[in-house]
N, C-alpha and C positions, 0 to 999 in steps of 0.2 A: 503494500499500499504506499502511496505517497505520504510524506511527513506531515502534510496539512499545517505547516507553519507558514505565516505570512512572509512575503519577501522582505518586508521591513524587519521582522523578527529574525529571519535567516541572516541578514546582514549584521545584525547585532551579535548573533552567535558567532559569525565569522570574524568579527572584531575581537571577540573574547578569545577565539582561537589564536589570533595573531599576538595578542597580549601573552597568552600561555606559552606560545612557541619562544617568544622573545625571553621570557622568564627561564625557559629550559635550554637555552642555547648551549651553555657550558655542558649541561647533562647530555645533551644530543651529541656534542663533540666527543665527550669522554666515552660514551657508549660505542660510537662508531670506531673509535681508536681501540677499544677493547675487542670488538668483533673482528676487525682485520686491519688495524694500524692506519687507519685513514688520518691524514694530518688535519690540523686545525683549519688551515687555509683551504684544503680541498673540500672539507665538510662544509665550510661556509659558501664556498663559490658553487658547489655542485649539489648541495642538499638544502641548507637552510635559506640561503638567499633566493633560490629559485622558488621554493615554497612560498616565502614571504612576498615575493613579487607577484606570484599568481593570485595570492590571497588579496593583496592590495588592489590589484586590478579588478578582481571579481567583485570585491565590496563596492568599488567605485562605479563599475559598469552594469552590475546585475539588473537593476530596474530597466535599463535601456535594452539588455540583452533579452530579457523575458517579455518585453512589451509586444502585444499582438501586432503583427505586421500587415498592413493593408496592401493588397495587390490589385493591379487593374482588372476590372470585371471583364468577363466575356460578353460580347454582344449578344450571344445566344441567351444569356440571363437578364439582359435588359428589362427593367432597371434593378440593379442589385448592388450590394457592397460585399466584397470578398476579403477574407482575412486568413492569416496563418497564425494559430495559437500554438505556444509551446507548453506541452503538458509533460510532467514527470512520468516516467515509466512505471515506478512503483518501488518495489523492493530489489535493491541492487547488491550483487556479490562483487567485491574487488579483491583480486589475488595479486599481492605484491611480490616483487623480486628481492633478492638479497643484494644485488650490486649497488644500487642507490635506494636503499630500503626506506629511508625517510622521504625523500622526494617523491618516489614512484609509488609510495603509499598515500601520502597526503594530497598530492596534485589532483589525482582522479576522484579522491574522496571530497575534496573541497568543491569540485565542480558537480558531482552527484548530489551533494547536500544542497548546494546553491540552486540547483534545478528543481529541488523539491522531493527528492527520493529519500527513502530510508535505506540505510547502508550496513552491510556486514563486511568487515575488512579481515581478510586472512593474509597476514604478512608472512614472509619467509621464515621458517624455522632455523635457518642458518645464521641469523643475527639476533640471538636471544637478548643481548644487552640493549640493542636499539628498540626491540620489540616492548621491553618493559618501559621505556620512555614513551613510546608511542601510546601504549596502554594508559599510562598516567595522564597524558594529555587529553586523550579522548574521553576518559572518565571524568575529567575535571570540566570539560567544556560541553559535552553532548549528553542528553538523556539517552538511556540505553535503548529505549524503543526506537529511536531515530538513528543512532550510529552505535554500533557494537563492534568488538574485536574478538576473533576467535584464534587462539594460538594453537599450534600443533603442527605435525608434519604431514606426510603424504596420506595418512589415514583420515586426518581431519579434513584435508582438501577433498578427498574422494567422498566423505560424508557430506560435505556441503554441496559438492557438484551433483549429488544424487537428488537434491531438493530442487523444487521448482522456483525459479527467479524471474523477474521481469526484465533483467538486464544483467549481463556478466561482462566484467572488465579485467582482462588478463594481461600481465606483463611477464614475460619469460622466454623459454626456449621454444623453438619450433616444434620439437616432439611432444612437449607438455601442452603447447597450444592446440595440437591436433586432438588431444585427449578432452580438453575443455571444450572445444568445438562440437565434438561428438557427443558430450554429455548435455551440452546446450540444445542440441538438435532434437534430443528426445522431447522437449516441450516447445520447440520452435523459438527458443529464446534468443534475442538478438545479442550479439557479442561485439566487443572490441577486442582484438588481439594485437598486442604490441610485442613483436617477436624479433628477428635479427636475421642473420645470414652472412655471406662472405662479401663484405663491403669492398669494391675495388677502389684503389687510390691510384690515378694516372698522373705520371710526370712526364711532359713531352719535352722535346728538345729546346724550346723556347722558354721554359720555366726559369724563374729565378731561383737558382738551386739552394743557396744558403737559407733564404726565407722559407722556401718550400720545405726543406729538411727540418727546419726548426718547428714549423707548425705541425708537420706530420709526427714528429717525435712527441710534441705535446698532446696531439689527439690520439696517438696510439697508446702511449704509456701512462696517461692519466687513469688513475684507479687500477694501476697495474694491467691495463689492457682489458679490464672486465667491463666493457662498455658495449651496449648493442650497436651503437653506430660508430665504433672505432674502425679505422682502416683495417681490413683483414689482411690485405696483401697489397703490394705496390708493383705497378707496371711502369717501368721507367724506360725511356728511350736510351738505346745503346750508346748514343753519342754522349750522354751525360751520366750513365749509370756509375761509373767509377767515381767521379766527382761527388755524386749524390750520396753514395754510400759513406765516403769520407766524411761528408757534412752530417750525415745522420749520427755517426759515431761521436763527433765532436759535440753535438748537442746533447746526446745522452750523457756524456761525461759532464758537460757544463751544468745540466739540470739536476743530476742525481750523484755527481762525484765519482772518483775512481773506485770507491768500495760502496756499491749501491745498497748493500744490505744495512749499512749504517745510515743511509739517508733518512731525514725526518720527513721528507716529501713522497716517499715511495711506499705505498701500501702493501699488505700481504695478499696472497691468494686466499680465497674464502675458506678452503678446507685442504687437508692432506691428500684426499682423494682427487680433488681438482688439480692440485699441484702435480701429483703423480701422472694424471692424464696428460698434462702439458709437457712434462718431461719425456714421456713416451713418444710424444709427437716429434721430438727432436732427434729421435734415433735415426741413424743412417742419413742425416742431413749435413750439408756444408754450412757450418756455423762460422760467420766472419767476424762476429762480435758477441760477447755474452755467453750464456749458456750455463752460468754458475747457479746452483740451486741448493735448497735444503728442504727436504720433504717435511721434516719435523718442525721447522720454523715457517713452513707454508710460503717459501720464498723462491722466486725465479726472477733473475735479473733481466732487464731488457735485452732481447736477444735478436740478432739479425741473421736470417738464413738466406743464402744465395741459390737461386735457381732450383728450387725444389721440384721433384717430379710431380706431375699432376695426378699420378696414381698413388702417391704416398698419402697416409692418413692426415697429414698436415694440410693437404689441399682438398681433402674430401669434405671437411666439416668446418663449421665456424670456430675459429681459434679460441676466442674469448679469454685471452691471456696476453702477456707481454712478448709475444714471438711475431716477428715481422718478416714474412717472405718477400724477397726482392726478385722480380722476373723481368728480363730485358725484353724490349720489343723494338722492332724497326719500322713496320708498316701499319697503317690504320686498321687494315684488316686483321692484323694480329690481335689488336684490342678487341675487335669484334668476336673473334674465334675464342679467345680466352674468357671474356666476360660472359659470353653465351653458354659457357660450360655449366654455369650454375643458375640456380633459381634467381629470380628478380631480387636484388638486395634491398635492404633497408636504406642505405645510404650509398652515394658515389661521390667521389672527390676528384676534381681535375685541376691540375696545376699547369698554367700556360700563360703567355702573353698574347696569344693569338686568339681573337674574338671569334674568327671563322671556325677554328678548331673546337672551342668549347660549345659553340652554338650547334655544331654538328653532333657532338656528344650528348647534349641535352635532348636533341631531336632523335637520335638513333638509339638510345639506351633507356630502359624502363627501370625506375628505382623509386624508392619511397620519398626520399628528399636528399638534397646534395648541396655542395658548396664548390664555388670556383675559387681556387687559390687559398683555401683553408680548409680546416676539418672541424666537425662537430658544432660549428657555431649557429647553423640553422635552428638547432634545438632551443637556442636561447631567445629567439624572437617569437613571443606568444601571439603575434599577428599572422604567423604562418601555421597551417595545420601540420602536425606532426603525426606520421603513421607509415605503415608499410604498403606493400602491394604484393599480391600473390602470397608465396610462402613466407614472406617477411612481415606479414601482418594484414590486419583488417580493420578498417576505420582509421579515425585521427582524432587528435585532441590538442590542447593548449588554447588559452584565452577563451574566446567566444566558442571556438570549436569544441572545447571540452563541455561547456553547457549545451551546445547543440547535440553532442553525443548521447547525453543523458536526458534528452527530451524527445517526445514524439511530436513531429510537426503535424497538428490537426487543422485540416482545411475546413473552413466554414463559409458557406454562402448565405447571406441574409437577403432573401427576396422581398421585393415590394409587394404590397397588396393592391396597388393602384391600377396595375395593368396586367392583363392576362390574354395572351395572343391565342386565339382559337385554332391556329394552324398546327399546333403541337398535338391536338387531340384527335382521335379517330372519330368517325371513318375517314379514310385517306383517299377515297376513290376519286374524288373530284379535286383533291388538293395536292396530290403528289408532285405534279408538275411545277407548281408554284412553290412547294416546299424545297424541292431540289434547286430551283433557281436561287431562292433565298439563301440556302445553306451554302451553296457554292460561292455566292457572293460575300458572305460573312467570313468564309475560310481565308479570305485574302487578307484579313486584318489580324 
């Protein structure tokens, strides 16, 4: 059921949430550091600031976003007034991920509540300390009948998915996304799936190599590569490949030091199992930089792999960690051949000084969203819808698109009582010729 709270009251509750988050900023920071060594700066930039920004914009814009929209009436219905109303779906299940657990739990929750839904949040079990802070904030701000949290692992998620919901919002892997979609289909429940994929990053021969390498290192190794829109592999033109690799190594050292394990700005991998999976991906690869790891400390340093085989496990699956394969190319058709090996990615990045080149890439390749001459930054603009396509996701959110995600667009025509055209009613024997003529004329407008 919808939460039946007035828009004015929802805004006040969201203001209370903002206050509570600000009170708990240090607790959030400490929890994320405890869960996987996220630095204070990274927590603020990628978790707290983003949530606060979405909150502030939602508080400011919500009355306008939810206002019924009048559209031009059809001449067939003349005279009438036609409107689109935004109506909450009802009871929403949000399943959050572990990689950005605070941001990717609260951002959809804020939008779903603002739209007028009741919410059950199931955060990832891999971040227990962060979950306790999330629980504390939710219980402080929301009545349980409107927003509640369910903690637990796979069994809890399975139990929740067996129930009937009016909408499901999931962020996570493609494999689990398919399970969520299948469970939702039982009740024809609409879903948003924020997934991932093998995101290509292209560096052509015209690119500004130093700046390109700097921005790619930042985008790939933030959160130790555990980002759904991180570059998964780089396709670099053979003319600049050697120079580009040198620049990558330079900026890895500049950002994280010669001994990365001691860096205060480099997080850990979420679990020993995930660390072990990443280390196995490096077997039989040509490592040109990095490769040091500690399973016990859940650590893998930024690692550059040169020319991996497309048949290797490294190039079969989304890496989701601090390993960056570098593959040389010469011709544009090489790009088409390589990128088309994979499902449509969540993101694509292209580094070039040539407008014709990037215009062609935008036209020729299908992807969720992307950036020319940078990485990740499209995620930061709430005026842009964020989401995947095909295997990389279903639906989009951020800003007004988040509220749109959690509302049904209800179309309503309000007809006048003053005019009623008899041509619409049977019998049509003597009217059909005239009806056809009128409808053909009206169809031109």
